[in-house]
C-alpha positions in Angstrom: 12.2 -19.4 -10.5 11.6 -20.7 -7.1 8.8 -23.5 -6.1 7.9 -25.8 -3.4 6.2 -29.1 -3.6 4.6 -31.8 -1.1 6.1 -29.7 1.9 5.1 -31.1 5.0 6.2 -30.8 8.6 5.3 -32.1 11.6 6.8 -30.9 15.1 6.6 -34.2 17.3 3.6 -36.7 16.1 1.8 -33.4 15.0 1.3 -32.2 11.4 1.6 -28.5 10.9 2.3 -27.9 7.2 0.2 -31.4 5.5 1.4 -31.2 1.6 2.2 -27.5 0.8 3.0 -26.3 -2.5 3.2 -22.4 -4.0 5.6 -20.7 -6.9 6.9 -17.6 -7.1 8.2 -16.1 -10.6 11.1 -14.0 -11.5 11.1 -10.6 -9.7 7.6 -11.1 -8.5 6.2 -10.4 -5.0 3.9 -13.0 -3.4 1.9 -12.9 0.0 1.1 -16.2 2.3 -1.9 -15.1 3.7 -3.0 -16.5 6.9 -4.3 -16.4 10.7 -2.0 -16.6 13.8 -1.3 -20.2 13.9 -2.4 -21.2 10.7 1.2 -22.7 9.3 2.9 -19.4 7.7 5.6 -19.2 10.3 6.6 -22.9 10.1 6.7 -22.4 6.2 8.9 -20.1 6.4 11.2 -21.8 8.9 11.2 -24.7 7.0 12.6 -23.8 4.1 15.0 -21.8 6.0 16.4 -25.0 7.7 15.1 -24.1 10.7 12.2 -27.0 11.3 13.1 -30.0 9.4 10.7 -31.0 6.4 9.8 -33.1 3.5 9.3 -32.0 -0.1 10.9 -30.1 -2.1 11.9 -26.3 -2.9 13.7 -25.7 -6.2 15.5 -22.3 -6.6 17.0 -22.2 -9.9 16.8 -26.0 -9.5 18.6 -26.3 -6.7 16.7 -28.0 -3.7 17.2 -25.8 -0.8 15.7 -28.5 1.5 18.5 -31.1 0.6 21.0 -28.4 1.5 22.3 -27.6 5.3 20.6 -24.3 6.7 23.8 -21.8 6.2 23.9 -23.1 2.5 20.9 -21.6 1.9 22.1 -17.7 2.5 24.9 -18.7 -0.3 21.8 -19.2 -2.8 20.6 -16.1 -1.9 18.1 -16.4 0.3 17.1 -13.9 2.6 15.0 -14.3 5.4 13.2 -11.8 8.2 11.6 -13.7 11.1 8.6 -12.7 12.5 10.7 -12.0 16.4 13.2 -10.3 14.9 16.5 -11.9 16.1 18.5 -9.3 16.1 21.6 -9.8 17.7 21.7 -8.1 20.7 26.0 -7.5 21.4 25.6 -6.5 18.0 25.6 -3.0 16.4 23.2 -2.3 13.7 25.9 -2.9 11.3 27.1 -5.4 12.7 23.5 -7.3 12.3 22.8 -6.9 9.2 26.2 -7.7 8.5 25.4 -11.0 9.7 25.2 -13.2 6.9 28.4 -12.5 5.9 29.8 -13.8 8.5 28.4 -17.2 7.6 29.1 -17.5 4.0 31.8 -16.0 1.8 30.2 -13.1 0.1 31.4 -10.4 -2.5 30.8 -7.0 -2.5 29.8 -7.0 1.3 30.3 -3.0 1.4 28.7 -2.0 -1.9 26.1 -4.0 -1.1 25.7 -2.6 2.6 25.7 1.1 0.9 23.0 -0.1 -1.0 21.1 -1.0 1.4 21.8 2.2 3.2 20.4 3.9 0.0 17.2 1.9 -0.1 17.0 2.9 4.2 18.0 6.3 5.0 17.2 6.1 8.3 19.7 3.2 9.0 23.0 4.7 8.6 22.7 7.3 11.5 22.0 4.3 13.6 24.6 1.9 12.8 26.9 1.9 15.8 23.8 1.7 17.7 23.3 -1.8 19.9 20.3 -3.8 19.0 18.2 -2.8 22.7 19.0 0.8 22.6 16.6 0.6 19.4 12.8 1.0 19.0 10.6 -1.7 17.5 10.1 -0.5 14.7 13.8 0.3 14.0 14.5 -3.2 14.8 12.1 -4.4 11.9 13.7 -2.2 9.3 17.4 -3.8 10.8 15.9 -7.1 10.3 14.8 -6.2 6.8 18.3 -4.5 5.8 19.5 -8.5 7.2 17.5 -10.5 5.0 18.1 -8.1 2.2 22.0 -8.3 2.4 21.6 -12.0 2.1 18.4 -12.2 0.0 20.1 -11.6 -3.8 17.8 -14.0 -5.1 14.4 -14.3 -2.9 13.2 -13.0 0.6 10.9 -14.6 2.7 9.2 -12.1 4.9 7.6 -13.4 8.4 5.2 -10.7 9.1 6.9 -7.3 8.5 4.3 -5.1 9.3 3.8 -6.5 12.7 3.3 -4.6 15.7 4.1 -1.4 13.5 2.6 2.1 13.8 0.8 3.3 10.5 3.4 5.7 9.4 6.4 2.9 9.8 4.0 0.2 8.5 4.1 2.6 5.1 7.4 3.6 5.2 8.2 -0.2 5.4 5.8 -0.9 2.1 7.6 2.2 0.5 11.3 0.2 0.5 9.3 -2.9 -0.5 7.8 -1.6 -3.4 11.2 0.1 -4.1 12.8 -3.8 -4.4 9.9 -4.5 -7.1 12.5 -3.2 -9.9 15.7 -4.9 -8.1 15.2 -8.4 -9.7 14.4 -10.3 -6.2 11.6 -12.6 -6.0 9.5 -11.9 -2.1 7.5 -14.1 -0.4 5.8 -11.9 2.5 3.5 -14.1 5.2 0.8 -12.2 6.8 -2.0 -12.5 8.9 -3.7 -8.7 8.2 -3.8 -8.3 4.3 -4.8 -5.2 4.5 -1.4 -4.5 5.0 -0.4 -5.8 1.7 -3.1 -6.0 -0.7 -1.3 -2.9 -3.0 2.0 -4.5 -2.9 1.5 -8.1 -4.3 1.1 -9.6 -7.7 -0.8 -12.9 -6.5 -1.2 -14.6 -2.7 -1.7 -17.9 -1.3 -4.1 -18.6 1.5 -3.2 -20.9 4.4 -5.7 -22.7 6.6 -4.6 -25.4 9.0 -1.3 -26.0 7.8 -3.1 -26.4 4.1 -2.0 -23.7 1.0 -4.3 -22.8 -1.8 -4.0 -20.2 -4.2 -6.0 -16.8 -3.5 -6.1 -15.0 -7.3 -3.9 -13.2 -9.5 -3.5 -9.3 -9.9 -6.9 -7.8 -7.6 -6.4 -11.0 -5.5 -9.3 -11.4 -3.3 -8.2 -13.8 -0.2 -11.2 -16.7 -0.5 
């Protein structure tokens, strides 16, 4: 359903990601596991168009790398950055709706209500501005924004980083609930213990190079 081949990214003269390949099946949750600085965030940003890249990234036979960044949203790709990137002047409601401002989306109100049903913590926060939220609450809002756009695939960069154990468990519950919704999910994580129970498979990234780490019951090597 989603296949990346030959993905290479350089920043200036320095190669950061080299000839990376990975694939996601329909309705599959897969990991991209590596230490800080291994290239996980670079892969995610390249797939979303924030960094120039060579190679291909085909989603249902459409090469996302050939599209402007905002048009990737239109193909059902949702992205949760490592640093959340909420708009501080926007309310929670507006931040979640942000993808619908960039592209024409049908059924925004219905999708928003569905997201609120997944994360019932959010409706009571919907009129607050982003700086009024805790770090954990901001993570939930960033995930909700990704889900708003991500009807086909979610790219989640370090979603568990910095979360207290209780909130990390809550986030894992939300992600587990998405397994039945027909969405494929790629999770980049440095701590594989956060995601081991969620993933069908994982890839290991080290010094910008990607290799499979196993299937069900996977063990990163």
